C-alpha positions in Angstrom: -67.3 -69.4 123.1 -68.8 -69.1 126.5 -68.6 -72.4 128.5 -71.7 -73.6 130.2 -71.7 -76.1 133.0 -74.2 -79.0 132.8 -75.2 -81.8 134.9 -74.0 -85.3 133.3 -77.8 -86.1 133.1 -78.5 -82.7 131.4 -75.6 -83.1 129.0 -76.9 -87.0 128.1 -80.1 -85.6 127.4 -78.8 -82.7 125.3 -76.7 -85.1 123.5 -79.9 -87.2 122.6 -81.7 -84.3 121.5 -78.9 -83.2 119.2 -78.5 -86.5 117.7 -82.3 -87.1 117.2 -82.3 -83.7 115.1 -79.2 -83.9 113.2 -77.2 -81.1 115.0 -74.3 -81.0 117.1 -74.7 -80.2 120.8 -74.0 -76.5 120.9 -76.6 -75.7 117.9 -79.2 -78.1 119.7 -78.7 -76.0 123.0 -79.1 -72.9 121.1 -82.1 -73.9 119.2 -84.1 -75.4 122.4 -82.8 -72.1 124.6 -84.2 -69.8 121.8 -87.5 -71.5 121.7 -87.9 -71.6 125.4 -86.9 -68.1 125.7 -89.4 -67.2 122.8 -92.2 -69.1 124.8 -91.3 -67.6 128.2 -91.4 -63.8 126.7 -94.8 -64.4 125.1 -96.3 -66.3 128.4 -94.9 -63.0 130.5 -96.5 -60.5 127.5 -99.8 -62.4 127.9 -99.5 -62.3 131.9 -98.9 -58.6 131.9 -101.6 -58.0 129.4 -104.1 -59.8 131.5 -103.2 -58.1 134.7 -103.6 -54.9 132.8 -106.9 -55.9 131.6 -108.1 -57.1 135.0 -106.6 -53.8 136.5 -108.5 -51.7 133.9 -112.0 -53.7 134.5 -111.6 -53.2 138.4 -110.8 -49.5 138.1 -114.0 -49.2 135.5 -116.1 -51.3 137.8 -116.6 -53.8 135.4 -116.2 -56.7 138.1 -118.6 -58.8 140.4 -118.2 -60.1 143.9 -116.7 -63.6 143.6 -119.4 -64.7 146.2 -122.3 -63.6 143.8 -120.4 -65.5 140.7 -120.3 -68.5 142.7 -123.9 -68.2 143.6 -125.3 -67.6 140.0 -123.3 -70.6 139.0 -124.4 -72.9 141.7 -128.2 -71.6 140.8 -127.2 -72.3 137.0 -125.7 -75.8 137.3 -127.8 -76.8 140.5 -125.0 -77.1 142.9 -125.6 -77.4 146.4 -124.1 -75.1 149.2 -121.1 -76.4 151.0 -119.1 -77.8 147.9 -117.1 -74.7 147.7 -113.9 -75.4 149.7 -114.4 -71.8 151.4 -117.5 -73.1 152.9 -115.9 -75.6 155.0 
């Protein structure tokens, strides 16, 4: 088994988590780390896919200038000019 150094604070949190979930510290750490790594991998894939879609939209011309989008939102919601931080 590899040893991983933890700060006393983190060790106390881990021990508390393990106790509340009826696990030993090693099992609790493995569970929490596995969950976090799965979430992180999913978030990464979603971000990559979002960039791919955005780049594809850009290449195909399915984008609008941000100034035009803001102007339409202002008109739709009766927002006066000067409320955009870029206009200050």
